[in-house]
N, C-alpha and C positions, 0 to 999 in steps of 0.2 A: 268534592276536591276537599282536603284539608291543609291550612299552614302554620307552622310552629314554629317557634322561635328555641333555638338552640344555643349551644358555646361549646368550647373546650378549651383548657388551660394549654398554655405553653410558658414553663418557669412561671414566672409573677405576673404574666401579662394574660389577657383573656381576647379569645376571638369569637363574635359573637354572627349568628347566618340564621337564614330562613330555611326551611326546608317547607316544598311542597309536596304532597302525598296523594293515595286513593284510598277512599273508603275499604274498599274491600281488601278481604288477606290474601294476600299473594306475595311473589316474590317477583319483583318488576325491574328493567333497566333503571338505570340513573345516569344523571347528568350534572354535572358538578361546575359552577360557572367561578372566571378568576375575572376582576373587572380591570379594564386597564390603567393607566400611570395617575401618579399624584394623588389626591386625596378622592379619588372615584371607589364610590361604596359597592356597597352588596347589590343595588338595583339600578347601578350604573347612572348614577348620579356624583353630581360634584356641588360642592357649596361654591364654586368657581363659577357654574352655569347657571342660568333658569332653567325652574321646571323640575318637577318631579315624578315626570313620567316616563321612569326608567327603562331603557330595555329589557335589560334580565329579568323584572319583576313578569313585563308583558313576555317576553321569550319562556319562564319557568312555569307560568302559570299556561300557557298554551301548551307547553312541552306534557304537563301533568295531565291535562284533559285528554290528553293522545296517550297517556299509560306509562309516564317516565316518571319516579321519584325524581326530585330535583333539589338542590342544595347551593344555595348562593351566599356568600361570606362578606365580610367586611375584613379587609385588610386590616392588620394593626393600628395600621397611621393612618387610619382610615374611620368614619363612620362617629357614634356617639361616643367609642372607646378611647377613642386618638388622644384626647386629652390627659386620660391616665396612662395608656401606654407608651406615648412617644419618649417621655423623661425615662422610662425604664429602657427604652431601646436605645436612644442617643447613641451613634456611633456607633451601632452594631446591625443597623438595617444592612440586610445583602440579600445576594442571590440566595443564600441558603436560609437567612432566616423566614422568606418567603415560600422555600420549599418548606419549611416545619410548616407553615400556615396549611398550604397545601398537603401536606401528608396527612395532619390532622383532620381535614375536612375527608379524604380517604376511608381514615381510618373509623372515624364518628359513622361513613359512610355502610363501611365494613359489620359493622357493631348495629345494623339496622335488620329485624326480622322480614322485613318486606324488601330490602335491594337484594338484587342476584349477583354475585360477588364476583362473577365471572362477565359482567354487562354492566362498567363503570365506564362512563365517556366525560368527556371533559369538552367543555366550549368556553371561548376565550374571548376577550374585546382586546385589540390593541398590546401591550404591552402583556398582556396578560399570558399571550402566547409562549413570551420567553419564561415565563415561569413555567408552562405546563410544558414545555420541549425541556427546560434544566432537569424537570420532578424523573422523567422519563430516562436521563441518563441514569440515576441511581441504581446501586444494586440496594435487592432488598428491601423494595417497597411494591405495593400492589399497582403494577402497572395499567393505563388504561387501556379499554378494549381500542379505542378510537379517541382523535380529538378532533374539533373542528376549532381552526383558528382563524377569528372573524379580524378584519383590520390589521392582519400580522404586520410586521417591519420585516422585510426582504433584508434590506440596508439597514448597516447597524447606525445605531441612533446619532456617532457624530457626523456622520455621512450626512444623515436626516436634515440633521439641526443647522450645521454650516451651510447646507443648499437653502433651505429657508431662511436662515437669517441674512446670510450673506445678498441673495434676491432681494429682499425688504430692505438691504442696506444700499443698494444700487441706485436703486430712483430717487436715495434722498442727497440734497446738495453735501458737494463734500463728501460724496458716497466711496471714492478711494480710499482717504484720510480714515474713513470711519471704519471700511474693511479692516486696512491695518488696522488699527485699534482690536476691534472686536478681536483677529487673529494673538493678537499679543494676549487678550485675557486666555483664549482657547489655551495657549501653550502654555500659560500659567498653571490652568488647570490640571492641564495632562501631567505637566511637573509636579503636582502635588503642593505647589506652591500658592501661599494665602490670597485670598479675593484682594484686589483692590480697583474700588470705584472708577471707572472713567467718568468725570461729568460730561464730557463732549460727546457720549455714546446714547442713544436714549434710554430712559428710564426704563424700559421693559425687556434692554439687553443687560443692563446691570442687575435687573433684577433674575434673571433667567441664570448667569453667570455665578449669583450669589447663591442659588438656590443649589446647583451643581456645587457648585463648592464647601456647602454647609458641612460642617463637622456630624449633626446631626444626619446627615443624607449620607453618609459614609460607612461602609465602603461601596455602596449599591452605587451610587452615581457612578463612580468610576468603572466598575463591572458592568455597567451596563452599557455606560458611553461606546465599549469597544464590542460588548455582544454581538456575534455573529448567528443569527439563526439558522440561515442558509448551512453553517456548519453543520447543524443538529440536523437538520432535514436529510441531510444523506445518509444520516446514521439511525434514523425513524425505521422502525419494522413495520409498526400498528398503520391501521387505515388512518391516512388524513385528508381534513376538506379545508383548502384555504379558500375565505371568502373577503374579497375587497371589493368594496364599492366603487362603480364608476364616477360616482359622485362625493365620493373623501376625498378631502383634504388634507389629511393626516399623513395616510398612508397612501402613496398613489399607485394603482393598478396594473400601470407601466414597468415602472422603477423598478418599484418592490413587487411585484408579478415575476418579472424578467428574472430577479436575482434567484429567487425560490424556485422559479419553474427550472433553471439551469440546476440547480442544487439535485432537485428531484429526478434530473436527466433518466430514464430508465427505470424507474420506482413505479412501479403499477400501484400499490398503494396510495398515490399522492394524488387527489384529483385539485383541480383550479375553477371558481367558481367568481363571475366578475358582473356581477348585478348590475344593469343600465340605472338604476335610478334608487339605489340605495349608499345610504353617507354613512359616513363611520362608526355607527352605531346602531346599523341597521336599521333606518329610519327610511320611508320612500320621502324621496325627495323630488317635489314638482319642479321646482326651479331647474332652468338650463345651466348644465355645466358652465358655461361662458358669465352666468349671471351670480354664479356663488363667489361670497368673499368670506373670511373666516369668521366676521360678525355678521353675517345673515343666515349663514350654515351651523352656527352652536345656538340661534332659537330655535331650531327643529329637533334638536337633539331631544332633550325630554318637556318639550314644551306641550300644553295639555289638547292640542289636537293632533301633535304627532302621533305616527301610527307604526306599527312594524310593515317596513314590506312585504306584500303577500307571496311574491315570488322568492325571495329569499328565505322565509321562513317555510315553506314547499320544499322548497331544494334541503335544505339543512335535516327537514324532518325522514325527506324519502332518503338521504345519503344514511343518516341515522339507523332506518331499517331495513338497509342492507345486512347490517352487521349485527342484528339482535339475536341471532342463534348465538348459543354459548360456546 
């Protein structure tokens, strides 16, 4: 197995990634990885979280050992190039800019002599599902042979975020007042008004709204805020495997899974898998679900002792294998 650093240009910015491939000359199926939200990089690691034992690297190496060429890349607002790219992209980060990154990744694979152009799959984490689904809606692109969407949000971000924030504020003193103040800030964001900090709200709530409202993150924040993955699922014609772990604290296998299952009703090309012991980044989580909190859960995302959930990887590998015929 070989690992090589690759890159491609988009305007005056650069996308960097890693390819894992096999030594034997042949044409292989391939998998593009798309990372989750924020500064999460090609390995599905984030500077905001501890550890460098990223899931995407582990998945890529395991898939290549099973006969796949893989490509994982840094979104331009993540990884070592972010400092250079971000000033050039300020105010122009959008669903379309993410589409350009993914289109560049697929175009790169299509130029490789060891990639079968009719067997290119995508494997996403969390927000990455939105970018894969958005890509598939475009004309004139090479569509994916199939999509593996892990930790995929079924509910729009506004519903998920409001549920999570309000649930936490409700348990605090003066919860009703805090919820009212939070709703006022959300209304300002949705009305495209400037962010004004509310000193009575917890710092993390102000930070969330400041990030959503930041001109640098526009128009993507507002596009993403109301994007409905379920609507895209209804129109998806390629095979799709949706994976949401029962120990995922960011995507809820019941709430999000129910929305996606409803959208997929009657479509035989869409499968669902809810592994018992898998967290948001497909790592094995030994703690009981009732013992998990946000703080102790993220310690197992990229920690040195964290491992891929073996049953989840086996399921993904088996699913990919069903569609290897050109």
